Phi, psi and omega in degrees: 000144179274154178232139179239132180284127182240145182290341183252313187257009183068251180258132177249122181266131182249133175278172185303322179297314180297322179300318181290319180296329180298331184268004179284157182294326180294319182281322180297330178301332182293346173297339187246017173243111180292141182295321188251016174037248187280352177296335180292346173286348177257313182249097189301335181275357182278063182252015179290159189244170178286346173296306182290324175301317181295323174298321179294320178294320176300315181299312181291324178296320178299316179296319182293319180297320176297319181292324180275352179058056179272142184295163188298317183296313180292324182298318184293328177287323178292319178298318179296320179295318180297317182291323188259007190298338183256004185291347178276355181293141171275184178298144182062021170055235185296339181296332180250005184297317180298318180296316179296320178298319182296330183267334185244340186079005182247142169267169185295338182268005174259090193243011182302325179298324178285321182291330183274317187252343182080174179296124183295345181255011179288142176286158182301329184277351185271144178279133180244167179302314179302327177299315180292316180302320181295325180287332184252012178055051178256132181272113182299326181294322178294318179295317179299321179295320178295320178297325178288345182096014183282145175080173184294324179273342172298332178297333182286333179270320181215096180190190182292332180245036187280156181284343173300309180295320179301323180283311188292329179296312181293315183294317181294320178296318180300316188276334175278337180088011179263154183268000194283338183268008184291120177227160179268078183292336176297316177291320178305312181292319180296330182265005177289142179221151168254116181232117181052042176079008181243138177277119185225167171263138183296169179310139174087020185237026177299317180291328175299314179292321179298325181294326177291318179295317182293319180297318180295317181297317179293320178293325178302307186290325190262328184247293191295326182250023177305140189298326180294318177296318179296319178297312180298319180295319178293321176295319179297316179300316179296317181296321180292323177299316180295320179301316180286322181296326179275002176059032176290328172222157174276162178296328178296317177292317184300315186287347177255008176292155166267172182301315183291327176299318181294318179300319180296314182297318180292319179301322184274321189262330181231064193298324183301311179275322184299318181288327176299315180295314183298322186259007180058036173265076193271158172295165180251164179282115173273321176227139177214085193246136179279177185304317186290343184266352185245155182295152176297144178096347182295330179295342182271000178301137174260186185297320180295326177293319179297317181294322178296317178298320180295321178297317180297315181295317181299316181299314181292329181274349179073035178237169179292151181299324180294348181268008176232124176235124178258130186231103181246104181292158176291168180301131182296139179212156179244089182302323183294344180294344177273001175308140182256133180228152178270122179231117181061034179080002183241135177283126181229155171283146182303324180298337178269345183251353186231132176281345181290331184301314182296324178294317180290326177296321178293321179294319177300317180295320182289340180271350181298136179221135167277129178245135170233125189240150181201161174301154185305322183290341183251003187303312187294314180293322180290322179299313180298316181293322182290322178297318179292319182297317185263352184067040183281134175281131183286000000 
């Protein structure tokens, strides 16, 4: 078996199936998709990729499967799912996921089309995932279901106690240099149990589950939702919409781009926004308003509502529409609060067993912000127009 040196897990051992999947065109593309997309504009050392993250997820999944004593056939499908779970991501990962979904109806974890047909832009001479699957008797439909989180072992790949989260929290903390994502993934994996088809933590692990929840909440506030990253991400989304609207690239080409491909396309086709993103000449916050300052129902706005609001604000402020970006996050939620733990011999949700959950839920709500962004020269006029448009309390 081959071994790869990793910055987080030391050595990761690959079985023959994983070695072959590593060399496929779909997986090699992940070398060029940064794990933290626009966060690296805040934390310069956060240049790690979805390639190394996927190796980490594979490594933790292997440990969990051994601990749970899963049979060989199911194990090889779970390992394949863990390794390939991110191959459906578009350029800049989650930053373009909403746009791709609006055009294709698919999320990044719906990858059966890739597992079955391979990358549509692969050359005839290149090895694809379907080629490897056929040699190793792997069912693409089973792997796709596991990536979606279906079934008891799908929870291990995509669920409240998934190895994806265990890897990215530690890896993102390591590469950004912050201490907040540090978790004891060794204990988390050792304490995993399958009870009545549900993945749970064994007796005595309420605090273990709380540590995962706390790490995610801290990373959300300090890293993932940093206002500079949000501004850059919102500008990127707007630029990508314009790129597709002008038919400079097709959605099929767009979703298989790497990060650098997208930067080049934006620089050439959407220069006003593309060059700003490339050179970190970002818009400023005209409005940064919390839950209590905005009208009820604003959290339910979809992308078309945001665009309509941006047009209205731009008209009122007397600036070009491209100079106003409205950024309304979804309603805050703590997915990890549904983690199941054994307490007193009974399986319970963490939110029912922990007093910390309600406090963190309140903190998440208090950190929610409506953002309206504009060039520095237009901030004052956009701020006034946006307050009128949304009825924001000063």
